[in-house]
C-alpha positions in Angstrom: 86.1 133.8 50.3 86.4 130.1 49.9 83.7 128.5 47.7 82.3 125.1 48.2 83.3 122.5 45.6 79.8 122.7 43.9 80.0 126.5 43.8 83.4 126.4 42.2 82.3 123.8 39.7 79.3 125.9 38.8 81.6 128.8 37.9 84.0 126.4 35.9 81.0 125.1 34.0 80.0 128.7 33.0 83.5 129.1 31.5 83.4 125.8 29.6 85.9 123.8 31.7 84.9 120.2 31.2 83.4 118.4 34.2 81.6 115.2 34.8 77.8 115.3 34.9 76.6 116.5 38.3 73.8 118.0 40.3 73.0 119.4 43.8 70.8 117.6 46.3 69.6 118.6 49.8 67.6 115.4 50.5 67.7 111.7 49.5 65.0 111.9 47.0 66.8 114.6 45.1 70.0 112.5 45.2 68.2 109.5 43.7 66.6 111.7 40.9 69.9 113.2 40.0 71.5 109.8 39.7 68.7 108.6 37.5 69.2 111.6 35.3 72.9 111.0 35.0 72.2 107.4 34.1 75.5 106.1 35.4 77.1 105.2 38.8 77.7 108.3 40.8 79.7 109.6 43.8 77.8 111.3 46.6 80.0 114.0 48.1 79.3 116.1 51.2 79.8 119.8 50.7 81.8 121.1 53.6 84.8 123.4 53.9 87.1 121.0 55.8 89.1 118.3 54.1 89.2 114.6 55.0 85.7 113.9 53.7 86.6 110.5 52.4 88.0 109.2 55.6 85.0 110.6 57.4 82.6 108.6 55.3 81.3 111.7 53.6 82.1 110.6 50.0 80.3 107.5 49.0 79.9 105.7 45.7 76.4 104.7 44.4 75.7 102.3 41.6 72.0 103.3 41.0 69.4 105.9 42.2 68.3 103.8 45.1 71.9 103.5 46.4 72.4 107.3 45.8 69.3 108.0 48.0 70.6 105.7 50.7 74.1 107.3 50.6 72.5 110.7 50.8 70.5 109.7 53.9 73.7 108.5 55.6 75.6 111.7 54.9 73.1 114.5 55.4 73.0 116.0 58.8 76.4 114.6 59.9 78.9 117.0 61.4 82.4 117.5 60.0 84.8 119.6 62.0 81.9 121.6 63.4 80.0 122.1 60.1 76.7 120.2 59.5 76.3 118.6 56.1 73.3 120.3 54.4 74.2 120.0 50.7 75.5 117.2 48.5 77.2 117.1 45.1 76.0 114.1 43.1 78.6 113.4 40.4 79.2 110.7 37.8 82.0 108.3 38.6 85.1 108.9 36.5 87.5 106.2 35.5 90.8 107.9 36.0 93.9 106.9 34.1 96.1 109.8 35.2 96.0 112.8 37.5 97.7 116.1 36.7 97.5 119.7 38.2 96.7 123.2 37.0 96.2 126.4 38.9 96.6 130.2 38.9 97.2 131.9 42.2 98.4 135.2 43.5 102.2 135.5 44.1 102.2 138.4 46.6 106.0 138.5 46.6 106.0 139.3 42.9 102.8 141.3 43.0 101.3 139.3 40.1 99.5 136.0 39.4 101.4 132.8 38.6 100.3 129.9 36.5 101.4 126.5 37.8 101.1 123.1 36.1 102.4 119.7 36.9 102.3 116.2 35.4 101.6 115.0 39.0 98.2 115.9 40.5 96.2 114.8 43.5 99.1 115.8 45.8 99.7 118.7 48.1 101.4 121.1 45.7 103.6 122.8 48.3 105.1 119.4 49.2 105.8 118.8 45.5 107.4 122.2 45.3 110.0 121.1 47.9 110.4 117.4 47.1 110.4 117.6 43.3 110.5 121.3 42.3 111.4 120.5 38.7 107.9 118.9 38.4 106.0 122.1 39.2 106.3 124.5 36.2 105.5 128.2 36.9 105.0 131.3 34.8 103.9 134.7 35.9 101.2 136.5 34.0 99.8 140.0 33.7 96.4 140.1 35.6 94.9 142.5 33.1 96.1 141.1 29.7 95.2 138.0 27.7 97.6 135.1 28.0 98.4 134.0 24.5 98.1 130.3 23.5 101.8 129.8 22.7 102.7 130.5 26.4 100.1 128.0 27.6 101.2 125.3 25.2 104.9 125.8 26.1 104.1 125.5 29.8 102.4 122.1 29.2 105.2 120.9 26.9 107.7 121.7 29.6 105.6 119.5 31.9 106.0 116.6 29.5 102.9 116.6 27.3 102.8 116.4 23.6 100.5 116.2 20.5 96.8 116.7 20.8 96.8 116.6 24.6 98.7 119.9 24.6 95.9 121.5 22.6 93.3 120.3 25.0 95.3 121.3 28.1 96.0 124.7 26.6 92.2 125.2 26.2 91.4 124.2 29.8 94.2 126.4 31.2 93.1 129.4 29.1 89.6 129.0 30.6 91.1 128.7 34.1 93.0 131.9 33.5 89.8 133.7 32.5 88.1 132.4 35.6 90.9 133.8 37.7 91.0 137.2 35.9 87.2 137.7 35.6 86.0 136.6 39.0 88.5 138.5 41.2 90.0 135.3 42.4 93.0 134.8 44.6 93.3 131.1 43.6 91.6 129.1 40.8 92.8 125.5 41.0 92.0 122.1 39.5 93.6 119.3 41.6 93.3 116.8 40.2 92.8 117.5 36.5 92.3 114.0 35.2 92.8 112.1 32.0 90.1 109.4 31.8 90.6 105.9 30.4 88.8 107.1 27.3 91.3 109.9 26.9 89.1 112.7 27.9 90.5 115.5 30.1 88.3 117.0 32.8 88.3 118.6 36.2 87.7 116.1 39.0 87.9 118.7 41.7 87.6 122.5 41.8 88.9 125.2 44.2 88.1 128.9 43.9 89.1 131.5 46.5 87.7 135.0 45.8 89.0 138.3 47.0 86.5 139.6 49.6 87.7 143.1 48.8 86.0 142.8 45.4 82.6 142.0 46.9 81.3 145.4 45.8 81.5 144.4 42.1 81.4 140.6 42.4 78.0 139.0 41.6 79.5 135.6 42.6 80.3 136.8 46.1 76.9 138.5 46.5 75.2 135.2 45.4 77.0 132.9 47.8 77.7 135.3 50.7 76.7 133.2 53.8 77.3 135.0 57.0 78.5 138.2 58.4 82.3 138.3 58.3 84.1 137.6 61.5 86.3 140.6 62.4 89.4 138.4 62.4 88.4 137.1 58.9 88.1 140.8 57.8 91.5 141.7 59.1 93.0 138.6 57.4 91.5 139.7 54.1 93.2 143.1 54.6 96.6 141.1 55.0 95.8 139.0 51.9 95.7 135.8 54.0 92.7 133.7 54.9 91.6 133.2 58.5 89.0 130.4 59.1 87.4 129.9 62.5 86.9 126.3 63.4 85.9 124.9 66.7 84.6 126.8 69.7 86.7 125.5 72.6 89.7 124.6 70.3 93.1 125.5 71.7 95.4 125.0 68.7 95.8 127.6 65.9 97.2 126.4 62.6 99.3 128.6 60.2 100.1 126.9 57.0 101.3 127.7 53.5 98.3 126.8 51.2 94.7 125.7 51.6 95.5 122.0 51.1 98.2 122.0 53.7 96.1 124.0 56.1 93.3 121.5 55.9 95.6 118.5 56.0 97.2 119.9 59.2 93.7 120.5 60.7 92.7 116.9 59.9 95.9 115.7 61.6 95.2 117.8 64.7 91.8 116.2 65.0 93.2 112.7 64.3 95.6 113.0 67.2 92.8 114.0 69.6 93.2 117.7 69.8 91.0 120.5 68.7 91.9 123.2 66.3 90.6 126.7 67.0 91.4 128.3 63.7 93.7 128.2 60.7 95.4 130.9 58.7 96.3 130.0 55.1 99.3 132.2 54.1 99.0 131.6 50.4 102.0 132.2 48.2 104.8 134.8 48.3 104.4 135.6 52.0 106.3 138.6 53.2 108.1 139.1 56.5 105.6 141.7 57.6 102.5 139.5 56.6 104.0 136.6 58.6 104.4 138.8 61.6 100.9 140.3 61.3 99.4 136.8 60.7 100.8 135.7 64.1 99.4 138.8 65.8 96.1 137.9 64.2 96.2 134.3 65.3 97.0 135.1 68.9 93.7 137.0 69.1 91.8 133.8 68.7 89.8 133.2 71.9 91.2 130.5 74.3 94.2 129.8 72.1 97.1 127.9 73.9 99.3 126.8 71.0 100.2 127.5 67.4 101.3 124.9 64.9 103.2 126.5 62.0 103.4 124.1 59.0 105.1 125.6 55.9 107.2 124.5 52.9 109.7 126.9 51.4 108.6 126.2 47.8 106.6 129.2 46.8 107.3 130.8 50.1 110.7 131.4 51.7 111.8 129.8 55.0 114.1 132.7 56.0 111.4 135.2 55.4 108.9 133.3 57.4 111.2 132.7 60.3 112.2 136.4 60.3 108.5 137.4 60.5 108.1 135.0 63.5 111.1 136.6 65.2 109.7 140.1 64.6 106.4 138.9 66.2 108.2 137.6 69.3 110.2 140.8 69.6 107.0 142.9 69.5 104.8 140.6 71.6 106.4 138.1 74.0 103.6 135.6 74.5 102.7 132.6 76.7 101.2 130.9 73.7 103.3 127.9 72.7 104.6 127.7 69.1 106.0 124.7 67.2 107.3 125.0 63.6 107.6 122.4 60.9 109.5 124.0 58.1 111.5 122.9 55.1 112.5 124.3 51.8 114.2 127.3 50.3 116.7 128.9 52.7 115.7 126.4 55.4 119.1 126.4 57.2 119.0 130.2 57.7 115.4 130.0 58.9 116.2 127.2 61.3 119.0 129.2 62.8 116.7 132.0 63.6 114.1 129.7 65.2 116.9 128.0 67.3 118.1 131.5 68.5 114.5 132.2 69.7 114.1 128.7 71.3 111.2 127.7 69.0 110.8 123.8 68.9 111.3 123.0 65.2 110.6 119.8 63.3 113.0 119.6 60.4 112.7 116.3 58.7 109.8 114.4 60.3 106.1 114.4 59.6 103.3 116.8 60.5 102.0 114.3 63.0 105.4 114.4 64.9 105.1 118.2 65.0 101.6 118.2 66.3 102.5 115.6 69.0 105.5 117.9 70.0 103.1 120.8 70.4 100.7 118.7 72.5 103.6 117.6 74.7 104.7 121.3 75.1 101.1 122.2 76.1 101.0 119.3 78.5 104.3 120.6 80.0 105.9 117.2 79.2 108.8 118.9 77.5 110.3 122.4 77.8 109.3 125.0 75.2 112.9 125.8 74.3 115.3 124.0 71.9 115.1 122.5 68.6 113.6 119.2 67.6 116.2 117.6 65.4 114.3 115.0 63.4 
């Protein structure tokens, strides 16, 4: 289960992770009152699942209570990728000097959680894992045991931090580990974790994905459970991937490695004039079998005509993912068109498999290029076979 930003920040607050002052509003008057209580300029942020809020005009600054109420009136009721804005997070504006990154997520290939930190934040972490892998520091942990401070400090020192900042960062990462362990999370992420101009360190954003299979013992899941689970979402949970239904009438399914990349791909599909039907977030450590079963799952999406696979072989492995796709095609020849954008670990081996199966593949160009290629394939402007050597 994906939590909204305000829900994740509520959990982070309970664990003592430093955040800016904030409050929840469902109408303009409440937004103005919260701004007055904060006593500083604020940011009014729509609470929706899809990314791209800033470009859609759903994150607005406000200098005073009147401006906050006006911003709330502009945002509330708007639709963003099929979801109506009903709730707002009103949060103090933070003067940011530096953005960094911290997370704990399940590495299913290793069967254990992995801590990840970086001196670079505010970026898609899978992209960083490919372009500058030395900047993403990782360490696996035991999900049931305390992680001692010296391991946390060492991780931050390896990322390039020193002195008093290391102690503060150790404290925040320790609390994030506890969030992960004690809430049955699959991912607990702060991106970005910011250092302010005054030298304070705080979470500017919050992402928390909980394991639906733990709902029987999770008070958080019971408190925020919104709707009956779609059968495809339930099956995705059994696979340890996440399936999110998007737009009725959408024709493109997205399979991507990581929630951020999934949402960025979805936003790109919309920007190019197409409609996504659903996305599957593969998470980290994807196996050949889970890749195959994820494709079977996606092809059950109603009215689906094409699948855009957008993956980096950083945490995941290109050969493994391509092999899973090959297994799927061997089991279920399909009329659904598939385009793959894939780079990273064992990419050459993965590309060779895709070429043998005639899957159009974008190697070095952008996500937009890959989506346009899929749209061309669907429009029968190019053949479905061959490899796109860009």
